[in-house]
C-alpha positions in Angstrom: -39.3 -102.8 -32.0 -41.3 -101.0 -33.0 -40.8 -96.7 -33.1 -43.2 -96.4 -29.8 -41.1 -99.1 -28.2 -37.9 -97.2 -29.2 -39.1 -94.0 -27.8 -39.8 -95.6 -24.3 -36.6 -97.2 -24.0 -35.1 -93.9 -24.7 -37.3 -92.7 -21.7 -35.6 -95.3 -19.6 -32.2 -94.3 -20.7 -32.4 -90.9 -20.1 -34.1 -91.7 -16.7 -30.8 -94.0 -16.0 -28.5 -91.3 -17.2 -30.1 -88.3 -14.9 -30.6 -90.7 -11.7 -27.1 -91.9 -11.6 -25.3 -89.1 -13.0 -23.1 -91.3 -15.3 -22.1 -90.7 -19.3 -24.7 -91.9 -21.7 -22.5 -94.4 -23.5 -22.4 -96.0 -20.1 -26.3 -96.5 -19.5 -26.8 -97.6 -23.1 -24.5 -100.1 -22.8 -25.9 -101.3 -19.6 -29.2 -101.0 -21.4 -27.8 -102.9 -24.4 -26.8 -106.2 -21.9 -30.2 -106.5 -20.1 -32.5 -106.0 -23.4 -30.1 -108.5 -25.8 -33.3 -109.0 -27.7 -33.0 -105.4 -29.3 -31.2 -105.6 -32.6 -27.8 -103.4 -33.9 -30.9 -101.4 -36.0 -33.0 -100.7 -32.7 -30.0 -100.2 -30.5 -28.5 -97.4 -32.8 -32.0 -95.8 -33.4 -32.4 -95.6 -29.2 -28.9 -94.2 -29.0 -29.9 -91.4 -31.7 -33.1 -90.7 -29.5 -31.0 -90.5 -26.5 -28.1 -88.2 -27.5 -30.7 -86.2 -29.7 -32.3 -85.4 -26.2 -29.0 -84.6 -25.0 -28.5 -82.0 -27.6 -31.5 -80.2 -27.3 -32.2 -80.7 -23.2 -32.1 -77.2 -22.3 -34.5 -75.9 -24.9 -36.8 -79.2 -25.2 -37.7 -78.8 -21.0 -38.3 -74.8 -21.7 -40.8 -75.5 -24.5 -42.3 -78.5 -22.4 -42.0 -76.5 -19.2 -40.6 -79.4 -17.0 -37.4 -81.3 -17.8 -38.2 -84.8 -17.0 -36.9 -87.4 -19.3 -40.0 -87.4 -21.0 -40.8 -83.9 -21.4 -36.9 -83.4 -22.9 -38.0 -86.4 -25.5 -40.9 -85.1 -26.5 -39.6 -81.5 -26.8 -36.5 -83.3 -29.2 -38.9 -84.8 -31.4 -40.0 -80.9 -32.3 -37.1 -79.5 -31.7 -34.2 -82.1 -33.6 -36.8 -84.3 -35.6 -39.3 -81.9 -36.8 -42.3 -83.2 -36.2 -45.3 -81.4 -34.9 -48.2 -82.5 -32.4 -50.1 -84.9 -34.4 -46.7 -87.2 -35.3 -45.7 -87.0 -31.8 -49.1 -87.9 -31.0 -49.2 -91.1 -33.2 -46.3 -92.3 -31.4 -47.5 -92.3 -28.0 -51.0 -94.0 -28.8 -50.7 -96.0 -25.7 -50.2 -99.2 -27.2 -47.9 -102.3 -25.8 -44.4 -100.9 -24.9 -45.3 -97.0 -26.1 -45.2 -94.7 -24.0 -48.5 -93.0 -22.4 -50.2 -90.8 -24.7 -49.8 -87.3 -24.6 -51.8 -85.1 -21.8 -53.7 -81.9 -22.6 -50.8 -80.3 -21.1 -48.2 -81.6 -23.0 -50.5 -81.1 -26.2 -50.7 -77.8 -25.4 -47.2 -77.0 -24.5 -46.2 -78.6 -28.3 -48.9 -76.5 -29.7 -47.3 -73.2 -28.1 -43.6 -74.1 -28.4 -41.5 -71.4 -28.9 -38.2 -69.9 -27.8 -38.7 -66.4 -29.0 -38.1 -65.3 -24.9 -35.7 -67.8 -24.1 -32.4 -66.4 -22.8 -29.2 -67.6 -24.8 -28.3 -70.5 -22.8 -31.5 -71.9 -23.4 -31.7 -70.8 -27.5 -28.2 -72.4 -27.5 -28.5 -75.4 -25.5 -25.5 -75.1 -23.1 -25.1 -74.9 -19.5 -25.9 -71.5 -17.9 -23.0 -70.9 -15.8 -20.9 -71.2 -19.5 -23.2 -67.9 -20.6 -20.5 -65.8 -19.8 -17.6 -67.3 -21.3 -19.6 -67.6 -24.6 -20.2 -64.0 -24.4 -16.5 -63.6 -24.3 -16.1 -64.9 -27.9 -19.7 -64.6 -29.2 -21.4 -61.7 -27.9 -24.9 -61.7 -29.1 -24.4 -64.6 -31.5 -23.8 -67.0 -29.0 -27.1 -68.8 -28.7 -26.9 -69.6 -32.8 -23.0 -70.6 -32.2 -24.4 -73.1 -29.4 -27.1 -74.4 -31.4 -24.9 -75.4 -33.8 -22.3 -77.1 -31.6 -25.8 -79.0 -30.2 -26.2 -80.6 -34.0 -25.4 -83.6 -35.1 -22.1 -84.1 -36.7 -21.4 -85.5 -40.1 -18.7 -88.5 -40.5 -15.5 -86.9 -42.2 -12.9 -88.9 -43.5 -9.1 -87.8 -44.1 -7.6 -89.3 -47.5 -4.2 -90.8 -46.5 -2.2 -89.3 -49.1 0.9 -91.7 -48.4 -1.2 -94.7 -50.0 -3.4 -92.9 -52.0 -5.9 -90.0 -53.6 -8.8 -88.1 -53.0 -10.7 -89.4 -56.2 -9.4 -93.1 -55.4 -11.1 -92.9 -52.2 -14.5 -91.4 -53.4 -14.8 -94.1 -56.1 -14.2 -96.9 -53.1 -16.6 -95.0 -50.9 -19.3 -94.6 -53.8 -22.0 -96.3 -52.4 -21.7 -94.0 -49.1 -22.4 -91.1 -51.3 -19.2 -89.1 -49.9 -18.8 -85.4 -50.6 -15.2 -83.6 -50.6 -15.0 -81.6 -47.8 -15.1 -77.5 -48.6 -11.8 -76.7 -46.9 -9.7 -79.3 -46.1 -8.1 -80.9 -49.8 -7.7 -84.0 -48.3 -11.3 -84.5 -46.8 -14.3 -86.6 -47.3 -17.8 -85.9 -45.8 -21.1 -88.3 -45.3 -23.4 -86.5 -44.5 -26.4 -87.8 -41.9 -29.9 -87.4 -41.5 -31.5 -87.5 -38.2 -31.7 -91.0 -36.8 -29.7 -92.4 -39.4 -27.4 -95.2 -38.0 -23.7 -94.3 -38.7 -21.8 -96.3 -41.6 -19.1 -98.9 -40.5 -16.2 -97.3 -41.7 -13.6 -99.4 -39.9 -15.3 -102.6 -42.3 -14.6 -100.7 -45.7 -11.9 -101.9 -47.7 -10.5 -98.4 -48.1 -10.0 -97.9 -44.1 -8.8 -101.3 -43.8 -6.3 -100.5 -46.7 -5.3 -97.5 -45.3 -6.6 -95.3 -47.6 -8.6 -93.2 -45.2 -8.7 -92.1 -41.5 -11.5 -91.1 -39.6 -11.2 -87.5 -38.8 -13.2 -84.2 -38.2 -12.1 -81.7 -41.2 -11.1 -78.8 -38.8 -8.7 -81.4 -37.0 -7.7 -82.2 -40.6 -7.4 -78.3 -40.7 -5.3 -77.9 -37.5 -2.5 -80.5 -38.9 -2.6 -78.7 -42.2 -2.3 -75.4 -40.4 0.5 -76.7 -38.5 2.8 -76.6 -41.4 4.9 -79.8 -40.8 7.2 -79.8 -43.7 9.1 -82.8 -45.7 12.6 -83.3 -43.8 11.5 -81.5 -40.6 11.9 -82.5 -36.6 8.6 -82.5 -35.0 7.3 -83.6 -31.7 3.4 -84.3 -31.1 3.5 -83.6 -27.7 -0.2 -85.1 -26.7 -0.5 -87.7 -29.9 -3.3 -90.1 -28.1 -4.0 -92.0 -30.6 -2.3 -90.8 -33.2 -5.0 -88.8 -35.6 -3.1 -85.6 -36.2 0.7 -87.6 -36.0 -0.8 -89.7 -39.0 -1.8 -86.1 -40.9 1.7 -84.8 -40.1 3.3 -88.2 -41.3 1.4 -87.7 -44.5 2.4 -83.8 -44.9 6.0 -84.7 -44.8 5.8 -87.3 -46.9 7.5 -89.4 -44.7 10.7 -87.4 -44.7 11.9 -86.0 -41.3 11.4 -87.2 -38.0 8.0 -87.3 -35.6 8.0 -88.2 -32.2 4.6 -89.0 -30.7 4.5 -89.0 -26.9 1.8 -88.5 -24.4 1.4 -88.3 -20.7 -0.7 -91.5 -20.6 0.6 -94.6 -22.3 -3.0 -96.2 -22.4 -3.7 -93.1 -24.6 -1.1 -94.0 -27.0 -1.8 -97.9 -27.5 -4.0 -97.3 -30.4 -1.7 -95.5 -32.3 0.5 -98.7 -33.1 -2.0 -100.3 -35.4 -2.9 -97.1 -37.1 0.9 -96.2 -38.2 0.8 -100.1 -39.7 -2.1 -99.3 -41.4 -1.3 -95.8 -42.8 2.4 -96.4 -44.1 3.9 -93.8 -42.3 7.6 -94.7 -41.3 8.9 -91.4 -40.1 7.4 -91.7 -36.6 8.7 -93.1 -33.0 6.5 -93.7 -30.0 8.1 -92.3 -27.0 6.1 -93.4 -24.6 6.1 -91.7 -21.1 8.9 -92.7 -18.4 8.3 -93.1 -14.7 11.3 -91.5 -13.9 13.5 -89.3 -15.9 12.1 -87.0 -19.2 11.3 -89.4 -22.7 12.4 -86.2 -24.8 15.5 -85.2 -22.8 17.8 -85.9 -26.2 15.3 -83.8 -27.9 16.0 -80.9 -26.2 17.0 -77.8 -28.6 16.6 -79.6 -31.6 12.8 -79.2 -33.2 11.7 -77.4 -35.8 7.8 -77.8 -34.8 6.0 -78.8 -31.5 2.4 -79.5 -31.9 0.1 -79.2 -28.7 -3.0 -80.9 -29.7 -3.6 -79.7 -25.9 -6.1 -81.5 -23.1 -9.0 -79.3 -22.9 -12.9 -78.9 -21.7 -13.8 -80.1 -25.6 -16.3 -77.7 -25.8 -15.5 -77.5 -29.6 -16.6 -81.4 -30.0 -19.9 -81.3 -28.2 -21.6 -82.3 -31.4 -20.1 -85.9 -31.0 -20.5 -85.5 -27.1 -23.6 -84.1 -26.5 -24.0 -85.3 -23.0 -20.3 -84.1 -22.0 -21.7 -80.4 -21.5 -23.9 -81.1 -19.3 -21.7 -83.0 -16.9 -19.1 -80.0 -17.1 -18.2 -78.5 -14.2 -16.2 -75.0 -13.7 -13.2 -77.2 -11.9 -12.7 -79.3 -15.1 -11.8 -75.9 -16.7 -9.6 -74.5 -14.3 -7.6 -77.8 -14.2 -7.1 -78.1 -17.8 -6.0 -74.4 -17.8 -3.3 -75.6 -15.3 -2.6 -78.5 -17.8 -2.5 -76.0 -20.9 -0.1 -74.0 -19.2 2.3 -76.8 -18.0 2.6 -78.7 -21.6 3.1 -75.1 -23.4 5.8 -74.2 -21.2 7.3 -77.9 -21.8 7.5 -77.1 -25.1 9.7 -74.2 -24.9 13.3 -76.4 -24.2 12.4 -78.5 -27.1 12.9 -76.0 -29.9 15.9 -75.0 -31.9 16.0 -71.3 -32.7 13.3 -70.1 -35.7 11.3 -73.0 -34.2 7.5 -73.3 -33.9 4.4 -74.2 -31.6 1.4 -75.0 -32.8 -0.6 -74.8 -30.3 -4.5 -76.9 -30.6 -7.7 -77.3 -28.7 -10.9 -78.5 -29.7 -12.5 -75.8 -26.9 -14.3 -72.6 -27.9 -13.5 -70.7 -25.0 -11.3 -68.0 -24.8 -9.7 -69.0 -21.1 -8.1 -71.9 -23.3 -7.2 -70.4 -26.6 -6.3 -67.0 -27.1 -6.6 -65.9 -23.1 -4.1 -69.0 -22.8 -1.6 -67.2 -25.5 -1.6 -63.9 -24.1 -0.8 -66.0 -20.6 2.4 -67.8 -22.6 3.5 -64.8 -24.4 3.8 -62.5 -20.9 6.2 -65.6 -19.3 7.9 -66.4 -22.2 10.3 -63.9 -24.5 11.2 -64.5 -27.6 8.0 -65.8 -29.3 5.6 -64.0 -31.5 2.0 -65.4 -33.1 2.2 -66.0 -36.9 -0.6 -63.7 -38.3 -3.6 -66.0 -38.9 -3.8 -64.6 -42.5 -0.2 -66.1 -43.4 -0.9 -69.1 -41.5 -4.3 -69.8 -43.7 -2.3 -68.5 -46.9 0.4 -71.1 -46.5 -1.9 -74.3 -46.0 -4.6 -73.9 -47.7 -4.0 -71.9 -50.5 -6.8 -71.0 -53.3 -9.3 -71.8 -50.3 -7.7 -69.2 -47.9 -9.6 -66.4 -48.3 -12.9 -67.8 -48.6 -11.8 -69.6 -45.3 -10.6 -66.3 -43.4 -13.8 -64.7 -44.0 -15.3 -68.0 -41.9 -13.4 -68.5 -39.5 -13.0 -66.1 -36.2 -9.6 -64.7 -36.2 -7.5 -62.6 -33.3 -3.8 -61.5 -33.1 -3.1 -65.1 -31.1 -4.9 -67.5 -33.6 -8.0 -68.6 -35.0 -11.3 -70.1 -34.0 -13.3 -72.8 -35.9 -16.8 -73.5 -34.9 -19.7 -75.5 -36.8 -21.7 -72.2 -37.2 -18.7 -70.7 -39.0 -17.1 -73.6 -40.8 -19.1 -76.7 -40.6 -16.5 -78.4 -38.6 -15.8 -79.4 -34.9 -14.8 -76.2 -32.7 -11.1 -75.4 -33.4 -8.5 -72.9 -31.9 -5.4 -72.7 -33.7 -2.3 -70.6 -32.8 1.1 -70.8 -34.9 4.0 -69.3 -32.2 7.6 -68.9 -33.5 10.5 -68.7 -31.6 13.2 -66.1 -32.6 17.1 -66.6 -33.6 
């Protein structure tokens, strides 16, 4: 397919997403099934256009003066891909399968494109109803924080120290030009240009051998900050597919025991294969029971309970740009209820002097510091470990610069794409008294 034909396809898919209010992944899959002539490169290129348009939907519509799928795509080509009016006009030449040529109004909008007078939620490309929530956390910097959350994410990898080291993985993946991550001592980063196809990491020798796992640097850091030590007894209450479980197993050097569980056994399904590949031998899977408590025998015995809490996912918008436009206030309210229940559930599992590591991939105060303040008001005998102490213990010489980058509070620390060049993650470590 020509670049112009890909633009036409992207406009068609954006129209389908808008008309049927469906996830972008579903619309892209259906389009691919009904256009089997399109090769993998075409499908990847079209997907990139669609997701980039969703990243910059609000600002693109603003500069174009309308929010149609075509207008959003044209605005994105300028906002995200850096094309000027002439470059965009060359793609819209009216040839077969190409979009119709630019109208005079579209050309004028592109020539005069400016966000100087735009409100914060437009500049930051996030839903207007979230603006008060962003203002609570970021104040006057909320537009910049939102814009960073709208940018495309790199591919981050975590080196599995149970099987190798970072130098070994760097050498094996040299054709992908990975670089060591800034903060995580275990991370590698593959940077992607706009429109670039994500590399097939699952087919790499290093992945098949279990030397690496795909994991955002922020998620790696959250696992490190949890401070799991060799020989400890640990519960991962929201293990899901096992990304942080695997990171904890490596940090514990296969010593001690991790109990991985989740409220939905379907989310646990991928963890079995990942454990086999990783070489982790200190993990026990505890699927949920239809009757009774699958963790009853662990009460009062745990050194650490990790809660990778269900949340709105506002910190992962770089990877799921359509999710922010589908998010509704009711979702925040439900996630807050879920978080409250899980935090209270963790208490009975801890032994004296045990710890709760509470983690979200959200940037909203209600799910982060606000949730911790509410927990401390309900539960006695807990105190947040100061973020500076948490960072110093986990990151060593990197801790000083990391402290300057994160947004720290009495309750924990917040990473964001703008501040730490990671996904948005909140981490709070709560210590129980003896």
